[in-house]
C-alpha positions in Angstrom: 48.2 -54.1 -2.2 48.5 -52.2 1.3 47.6 -48.7 -0.4 44.6 -50.3 -2.3 41.5 -47.8 -1.7 38.8 -49.3 -0.6 35.4 -49.0 -2.3 34.9 -46.2 0.4 37.9 -44.5 -1.0 39.7 -44.7 2.4 43.1 -46.6 2.8 42.6 -49.8 4.8 45.0 -49.5 6.7 43.8 -46.1 8.3 40.4 -47.3 8.6 40.5 -49.5 11.5 42.1 -46.6 13.2 38.4 -44.9 13.0 36.3 -45.3 16.0 32.8 -46.7 16.3 31.5 -43.3 17.1 33.1 -41.9 13.6 32.0 -44.5 11.5 28.7 -44.2 12.4 28.5 -40.6 12.1 30.3 -40.4 9.1 27.8 -43.0 7.8 24.6 -40.8 9.0 26.2 -37.7 6.8 26.9 -39.8 4.0 23.3 -41.0 3.8 22.3 -37.3 3.7 24.3 -36.6 1.4 27.9 -35.2 3.1 31.2 -36.5 2.1 33.8 -37.7 5.2 36.7 -39.6 5.0 35.0 -42.6 6.5 32.7 -43.0 3.7 32.0 -41.6 0.0 28.3 -40.1 -0.1 26.8 -40.6 -3.6 25.4 -37.3 -5.5 22.0 -38.9 -6.7 21.3 -39.0 -2.8 22.7 -36.0 -2.5 20.7 -34.5 -4.7 17.3 -36.4 -3.6 17.8 -35.1 0.2 18.3 -31.6 -1.3 15.2 -31.8 -3.4 13.1 -33.4 0.1 14.3 -30.7 2.1 13.4 -28.0 -0.7 9.8 -29.4 -1.5 9.8 -29.9 2.5 10.3 -25.8 3.1 8.0 -25.3 0.1 5.1 -27.1 0.8 5.7 -25.4 5.0 5.1 -21.9 3.1 2.8 -22.4 1.3 0.4 -23.8 3.8 1.2 -20.7 5.9 -0.3 -18.8 2.8 -3.1 -20.9 2.1 -4.2 -21.7 5.2 -5.8 -18.4 6.5 -7.4 -18.4 3.6 -9.1 -22.1 4.3 -9.7 -20.5 7.9 -11.8 -18.0 6.2 -13.8 -20.2 3.8 -14.3 -22.6 6.8 -15.3 -19.6 9.4 -17.7 -18.8 6.7 -19.8 -21.9 7.2 -19.9 -21.3 11.5 -23.2 -21.2 13.4 -22.1 -18.4 15.3 -26.1 -17.8 16.1 -26.6 -20.6 18.6 -22.3 -20.2 20.2 -19.9 -18.2 21.9 -17.7 -17.1 18.6 -14.5 -17.0 20.7 -14.6 -20.8 21.9 -15.9 -21.5 18.7 -12.8 -19.8 16.7 -10.4 -21.2 19.3 -11.4 -24.7 18.7 -11.7 -24.3 15.0 -8.4 -25.8 13.3 -9.6 -27.7 10.3 -13.6 -27.0 10.6 -15.9 -25.3 13.1 -17.0 -27.5 15.7 -20.5 -26.2 15.3 -21.4 -25.0 11.5 -24.0 -24.7 9.1 -22.8 -28.2 7.7 -24.4 -29.9 10.4 -26.6 -27.7 11.8 -30.4 -27.5 10.5 -31.1 -23.7 9.9 -34.2 -22.4 9.7 -33.0 -21.2 6.1 -30.3 -21.2 4.0 -29.2 -24.5 4.7 -25.4 -24.9 4.7 -25.4 -21.2 3.0 -27.0 -19.7 5.7 -24.6 -17.0 6.3 -24.5 -16.2 2.6 -28.1 -15.8 2.6 -28.3 -13.6 5.4 -25.5 -11.5 4.1 -27.1 -10.9 0.7 -30.9 -10.8 2.9 -30.1 -8.3 5.1 -26.3 -7.2 5.5 -24.8 -4.1 6.5 -28.9 -2.9 7.3 -30.9 -3.4 10.4 -29.6 -0.1 11.7 -26.1 0.3 10.3 -26.5 2.2 7.4 -29.7 3.9 6.1 -32.2 1.3 4.6 -31.3 1.9 1.2 -27.5 0.6 1.5 -27.3 -3.1 1.4 -24.5 -5.1 0.3 -25.2 -5.0 -3.4 -24.7 -1.2 -3.0 -21.2 -1.6 -1.3 -20.6 -4.6 -4.5 -21.5 -1.6 -7.1 -19.5 1.5 -5.6 -16.9 -1.5 -5.4 -17.2 -1.6 -9.3 -17.3 1.8 -10.0 -14.0 2.2 -8.2 -12.2 -0.2 -9.8 -13.2 -0.2 -13.4 -13.4 3.1 -14.4 -10.3 4.4 -13.1 -8.8 1.5 -14.3 -9.8 1.5 -17.8 -9.2 4.8 -18.2 -5.9 5.5 -15.9 -4.1 2.0 -17.6 -5.3 3.6 -21.4 -3.4 7.1 -20.2 -0.8 5.2 -18.6 -0.2 3.3 -22.0 0.0 6.6 -23.6 2.7 7.9 -21.2 4.7 4.7 -21.7 4.4 5.0 -25.6 5.6 8.9 -25.7 8.7 7.8 -23.1 9.1 4.7 -24.9 9.1 5.4 -28.3 9.1 9.6 -29.0 12.2 11.3 -28.5 11.7 14.9 -26.8 13.5 17.4 -25.3 14.4 16.6 -21.6 12.6 13.0 -22.1 14.4 10.7 -19.7 15.1 13.4 -17.0 11.5 14.1 -16.9 10.7 10.4 -16.7 13.1 9.7 -13.6 11.7 13.0 -12.1 8.1 11.0 -12.3 10.0 7.5 -11.4 10.8 9.1 -8.2 7.7 9.8 -6.8 7.5 6.0 -6.3 10.0 6.0 -3.7 7.8 8.3 -1.9 5.7 6.4 0.5 2.0 6.8 -0.3 0.9 7.4 3.8 3.0 10.3 3.7 1.0 12.6 1.5 -2.2 11.4 2.6 -3.0 14.4 5.0 -1.9 16.8 2.5 -4.1 14.9 -0.1 -7.3 15.2 2.5 -6.3 18.9 2.8 -6.5 19.2 -1.3 -9.3 17.0 -1.8 -11.4 18.7 0.8 -10.7 22.5 -0.7 -11.6 20.9 -3.9 -15.0 19.3 -2.6 -13.6 16.0 -3.2 -13.9 14.1 -0.2 -16.7 12.1 -1.6 -16.3 9.3 -4.5 -15.0 11.4 -6.9 -11.5 11.0 -4.5 -11.7 7.1 -5.1 -12.4 7.9 -8.7 -10.8 11.0 -10.4 -7.3 10.2 -9.6 -6.6 7.2 -11.4 -8.2 8.4 -14.4 -4.7 10.1 -14.8 -3.0 7.3 -14.8 -0.2 5.5 -12.6 3.8 5.8 -13.0 4.2 2.6 -12.0 1.9 1.1 -14.8 3.6 3.3 -16.9 7.1 2.3 -16.1 6.2 -1.6 -16.8 4.6 -1.0 -19.8 7.4 1.4 -21.3 9.9 -1.8 -20.5 7.6 -4.1 -22.6 7.2 -0.8 -25.6 11.2 -1.1 -25.7 10.7 -4.5 -26.8 8.7 -3.8 -30.0 10.4 -2.7 -33.3 10.5 1.1 -33.8 10.6 0.4 -37.6 6.5 -0.3 -37.4 6.5 3.6 -36.0 9.0 4.8 -39.3 7.3 2.8 -41.4 3.8 4.6 -40.0 4.6 7.8 -40.3 6.5 7.2 -44.1 2.4 6.0 -44.9 1.5 9.9 -43.4 -0.1 8.2 -39.9 0.5 10.7 -37.0 1.1 9.8 -33.6 -2.6 8.8 -32.2 -3.2 6.8 -35.3 0.2 4.9 -34.8 -0.8 4.6 -31.0 -4.5 3.4 -31.6 -4.1 1.2 -34.4 -0.7 -0.2 -33.8 1.0 0.4 -30.3 -2.4 -0.8 -28.2 -3.5 -3.8 -29.9 0.5 -5.2 -29.7 0.9 -3.7 -25.8 -2.2 -5.9 -24.9 -0.5 -8.4 -22.8 1.3 -5.8 -21.0 -1.5 -3.7 -20.6 -4.1 -6.5 -19.5 -1.7 -7.6 -17.0 -1.3 -4.4 -15.4 -4.9 -3.6 -15.9 -5.7 -6.5 -13.3 -2.9 -5.6 -11.3 -4.5 -1.9 -10.8 -7.9 -3.5 -10.6 -7.0 -5.5 -7.8 -5.5 -2.8 -5.6 -8.8 -0.6 -6.6 -11.2 -3.5 -5.9 -8.8 -4.1 -2.2 -8.7 0.4 -1.3 -9.8 -0.1 2.1 -7.7 2.7 2.6 -8.9 5.6 0.5 -12.5 5.0 1.6 -11.9 5.2 5.2 -10.0 8.7 5.3 -12.3 10.3 2.4 -15.5 9.2 2.5 -17.7 9.8 5.5 -18.9 6.5 6.8 -22.2 7.1 7.3 -22.3 7.5 3.3 -24.1 5.5 0.6 -20.0 5.5 -1.5 -18.4 3.6 0.6 -16.6 1.0 -0.6 -16.8 -2.9 0.1 -14.1 -3.0 2.2 -15.2 -0.3 4.5 -18.6 -1.4 4.4 -17.1 -4.8 5.7 -15.5 -2.7 8.9 -18.2 -0.6 9.7 -20.8 -4.2 9.7 -17.7 -6.1 12.0 -18.2 -3.1 14.5 -22.0 -3.0 14.0 -23.2 -6.9 14.1 -25.6 -8.1 16.7 -23.2 -10.1 19.8 -20.8 -12.4 18.4 -22.7 -13.3 15.3 -19.5 -12.8 13.0 -19.9 -15.8 11.0 -21.8 -13.6 8.4 -19.2 -10.8 8.2 -16.6 -13.5 7.6 -19.0 -14.5 4.6 -18.1 -11.3 3.2 -14.9 -11.0 3.7 -15.1 -14.5 1.3 -17.3 -12.8 -1.3 -14.8 -9.7 -1.4 -11.5 -11.6 -2.3 -13.5 -14.4 -4.3 -13.5 -11.8 -7.5 -9.3 -10.9 -7.1 -8.6 -14.8 -6.5 -10.6 -15.5 -9.8 -9.0 -13.4 -12.1 -5.7 -13.8 -10.5 -6.2 -17.4 -11.3 -7.5 -17.5 -14.8 -4.9 -14.5 -16.0 -1.9 -15.4 -14.4 0.0 -16.8 -16.9 -0.3 -13.4 -18.8 0.3 -11.4 -15.6 3.6 -13.8 -15.0 4.2 -13.6 -18.5 3.6 -9.5 -18.8 6.4 -9.2 -16.2 8.8 -11.2 -17.4 9.0 -9.5 -20.7 9.0 -5.7 -19.1 12.9 -7.0 -18.7 13.3 -7.0 -22.4 14.8 -3.9 -25.1 15.4 -3.5 -28.2 
């Protein structure tokens, strides 16, 4: 009976030799799921502790990502017309201490800053009287919708050619184009600036025309998606006498619609937030600057410390992108997962 193992899996004759401190440390380690000679840890407890630690880390990371957006929403309701912006936003944690919510504003109520933004945003000497917040929104829609719709279709055509049509040098040409992804965008902006100036395109055309020819990154993802489509559909269509244009618009385009929609939404988000392109290629005094560029100019030209309408403009700028992503996130994630499939 001397060699019988007790419930802690430790010989009874050896357990008495452990000091009180070591025994206590072993108990703490066992509580958190770590086995020791003095105590045996429970697997369920170890999994529970691991899950708790994991969720704490994930919640902390989620807080770091969500809080700045919440701060921006709360700041859009701050009353900066009567208080110092620096002091106000230094004190703000979850909600500004002086806000339109608890202050009687002359008009607009709690949405006073949004009212001022829609009424006279970007005017009052910042731009000419013909420019307004709505003009900036209209420009953004042009720069985001036209290049995306045409460019995604162009990219899909290229993806169809690289995925389902056998022609000489196809893979080598694709690898050459794919290598262009490795070139950082800022490194070629100087060359683009000179080129567009030579072609008289330092205006709205610089944000529209290049996007009409598609994107190699979009073509890459759609090409991977098309690999999952059976080639027998194309062969059957050829037997029936259909040409490649008919096959593309009649079969490939409808079947690849989930990937096309997902890539189109991602391209839309990039074009909507394209501050750098407008800042480089369009003159600040032009009526054709996009919304992020206009917000930058508005921030530099506001009266005194009144930056709450600028923050309200930031909220309105990111709101369409957040709504689109929230509505189509399953489609985007599902499309990206399917791009790894191959016939």
